[in-house]
ZATIGU-910508 format. One line per field, with one value per residue: x, y, z of N, C-alpha, C in turn; residue number from 0. Coordinates in pm, whole numbers, plus 50000, padded with zeros to 5 digits. Layout:
! residues N
nu	(X/...)
nv	(Y/...)
nw	(Z/...)
cau	(X/...)
cav	(Y/...)
caw	(Z/...)
cu	(X/...)
cv	(Y/...)
cw	(Z/...)
pos	(NUM/...)
//
This chain:
! residues 116
nu	(27172/26885/26594/26239/26324/26322/26362/26606/26940/27084/27400/27449/27440/27191/27134/27239/27081/26825/26843/26876/26698/26509/26570/26626/26315/26155/26314/26146/25922/25938/25989/25848/25944/26225/26606/26735/26913/26850/26735/26764/26566/26369/26281/26279/26035/25795/25828/25787/25509/25358/25379/25175/24962/24921/24955/24679/24439/24437/24480/24549/24716/24783/24984/25101/25253/25364/25561/25751/25812/25974/26037/26033/25970/25854/25812/25611/25335/25364/25304/25066/24890/24874/24993/24858/24547/24509/24523/24288/24137/24202/24358/24648/24991/25049/25332/25556/25766/26041/26303/26573/26894/27270/27430/27738/27990/28015/27848/27605/27273/27025/26733/26411/26213/25824/25569/25273)
nv	(53639/53469/53527/53433/53220/52948/52657/52448/52431/52219/52224/52081/51942/52028/51783/51560/51655/51637/51330/51229/51334/51187/50903/50951/50956/50690/50539/50631/50600/50315/50214/50370/50554/50759/50865/51179/51405/51800/51969/51857/51656/51883/51967/51638/51635/51810/51710/51488/51502/51658/51454/51262/51366/51385/51099/51021/51022/50765/50638/50568/50730/50852/50665/50708/50947/50918/50732/50865/51053/50865/50692/50373/50011/49927/50077/50252/50179/50101/50393/50413/50239/50119/50345/50628/50589/50626/50850/50977/51136/51377/51687/51720/51790/51517/51427/51388/51587/51496/51665/51523/51431/51505/51486/51263/51341/51548/51747/51784/51886/51632/51455/51314/51137/51094/50965/51047)
nw	(45225/45279/45231/45167/45023/44885/45051/45151/45099/45219/45142/44926/44598/44323/44222/44379/44642/44559/44532/44792/44967/44812/44883/45158/45163/45082/45323/45516/45453/45410/45721/45870/46079/46098/46228/46190/46055/46223/46011/45787/45819/45866/45593/45419/45568/45433/45185/45173/45258/45082/44901/45028/45042/44756/44702/44809/44648/44561/44306/43888/43850/44055/44134/43987/43960/44251/44239/44037/44206/44371/44257/44352/44385/44598/44763/44683/44562/44911/45013/44891/44896/45188/45329/45347/45276/45518/45624/45505/45594/45747/45691/45600/45812/45859/45984/46219/46419/46613/46871/46935/46990/47050/46816/46865/46688/46551/46699/46587/46626/46609/46503/46520/46289/46239/46084/46178)
cau	(27037/26757/26446/26161/26355/26145/26376/26707/27040/27193/27535/27443/27406/27078/27065/27218/26947/26704/26856/26913/26513/26465/26626/26532/26125/26196/26338/25999/25773/25970/26037/25787/26042/26393/26627/26867/26970/26727/26710/26693/26405/26240/26235/26161/25871/25791/25857/25691/25319/25341/25348/25067/24827/24853/24837/24518/24328/24452/24393/24687/24759/24799/25098/25280/25350/25475/25686/25843/25951/26024/26137/26069/25753/25733/25739/25540/25270/25336/25247/24963/24755/24875/25005/24745/24430/24450/24502/24192/24040/24300/24462/24782/25046/25112/25420/25597/25940/26124/26401/26617/27027/27288/27551/27867/28114/28028/27767/27434/27123/26962/26568/26335/26113/25773/25453/25174)
cav	(53624/53371/53599/53445/53117/52812/52532/52421/52368/52143/52223/51979/51999/51974/51639/51550/51672/51529/51195/51289/51320/51028/50784/50941/50948/50561/50431/50657/50473/50151/50158/50506/50630/50722/50965/51229/51592/51817/52031/51751/51655/51945/51911/51545/51724/51901/51686/51332/51570/51614/51296/51160/51418/51312/51004/50995/50977/50619/50550/50540/50919/50853/50581/50732/51097/50909/50665/50948/51095/50823/50534/50236/49998/49866/50160/50338/50121/50084/50492/50460/50127/50145/50471/50732/50564/50644/51050/51062/51275/51438/51788/51793/51732/51337/51376/51442/51592/51535/51663/51421/51435/51578/51366/51291/51338/51656/51822/51794/51807/51516/51451/51160/51219/50973/50933/51031)
caw	(45279/45218/45225/45073/44988/44906/45034/45246/44964/45266/45156/44796/44437/44283/44182/44539/44729/44496/44565/44944/44989/44809/44966/45335/45196/45082/45408/45591/45460/45443/45853/45933/46121/46099/46269/46067/46133/46211/45863/45641/45823/45808/45439/45397/45593/45334/45093/45187/45285/44951/44864/45137/44980/44620/44709/44891/44526/44543/44140/43870/43811/44220/44149/43869/44022/44361/44152/43962/44281/44463/44212/44413/44342/44696/44871/44608/44642/45048/45066/44814/44915/45290/45414/45275/45340/45682/45613/45399/45707/45816/45618/45600/45966/45890/45980/46352/46401/46777/46848/47009/47098/46987/46740/46888/46611/46531/46794/46516/46678/46541/46538/46472/46152/46208/46055/46309)
cu	(26909/26604/26365/26191/26309/26187/26550/26807/27079/27378/27588/27434/27270/27001/27133/27130/26833/26744/26855/26779/26455/26461/26554/26419/26131/26164/26191/25936/25774/25927/25927/25782/26139/26421/26774/26853/26827/26666/26700/26565/26328/26235/26269/26015/25796/25733/25775/25532/25289/25267/25235/24941/24780/24852/24751/24444/24298/24462/24551/24774/24854/24939/25222/25322/25405/25547/25813/25928/26023/26114/26223/25931/25763/25723/25687/25409/25270/25197/25087/24813/24746/24838/24892/24592/24365/24447/24410/24113/24112/24368/24557/24805/25075/25231/25487/25726/25996/26242/26484/26776/27110/27438/27676/27961/28111/27870/27668/27369/27078/26780/26505/26221/25971/25661/25373/25131)
cv	(53497/53415/53533/53313/53024/52672/52576/52359/52221/52095/52118/52023/51944/51853/51558/51538/51601/51386/51169/51217/51204/50914/50822/50929/50772/50509/50519/50577/50349/50119/50322/50579/50604/50871/51013/51372/51622/51938/51884/51650/51732/51972/51819/51557/51736/51821/51536/51405/51510/51532/51210/51179/51394/51178/50919/50965/50847/50572/50601/50698/50911/50781/50618/50889/51002/50839/50774/51074/50978/50706/50399/50196/49937/49957/50240/50288/50064/50240/50513/50381/50184/50234/50562/50731/50588/50820/51069/51077/51355/51542/51813/51714/51583/51321/51455/51488/51644/51550/51572/51417/51477/51517/51400/51339/51526/51806/51856/51810/51659/51553/51308/51166/51059/51036/50933/50918)
cw	(45212/45206/45138/45015/45001/44952/45107/45108/45057/45198/45009/44678/44470/44304/44322/44609/44715/44595/44719/44963/44939/44875/45110/45339/45166/45234/45501/45594/45443/45617/45947/46071/46127/46228/46210/46136/46141/46067/45770/45682/45852/45653/45378/45462/45434/45192/45071/45217/45139/44876/44874/45057/44823/44595/44761/44797/44542/44367/44048/43851/43981/44186/44109/43947/44177/44314/44100/44033/44387/44379/44242/44427/44441/44784/44811/44602/44763/45068/44959/44882/45082/45377/45438/45258/45488/45708/45550/45456/45758/45624/45592/45716/45947/45899/46080/46337/46579/46772/46940/47110/47021/46936/46807/46796/46618/46557/46706/46591/46563/46614/46468/46446/46208/46161/46175/46310)
pos	(0/1/2/3/4/5/6/7/8/9/10/11/12/13/14/15/16/17/18/19/20/21/22/23/24/25/26/27/28/29/30/31/32/33/34/35/36/37/38/39/40/41/42/43/44/45/46/47/48/49/50/51/52/53/54/55/56/57/58/59/60/61/62/63/64/65/66/67/68/69/70/71/72/73/74/75/76/77/78/79/80/81/82/83/84/85/86/87/88/89/90/91/92/93/94/95/96/97/98/99/100/101/102/103/104/105/106/107/108/109/110/111/112/113/114/115)
//
């Protein structure tokens, strides 16, 4: 049972899950919208929204905090200087998830996650 459990394991080890979320977040920051599985998108939503909230401060500590999670200089710079200021007056809800299709190979539910 997963009563009051804080996150989805996604069938991966903790290091693999951390790398997966990091790579999905970099792709979302770079492209603005990506297609992935529904459960990965839901996990990514909480991951990226915490980063955007931290990046709204737009100072050195925000850069360091975001870089510690993303480990990508260009994505960090884009998130802190371009994306986060757009949400200065918004209290959360920076992303949108839309279910799209069933994947042909395994009939998994796919979704598009995008920055609002």
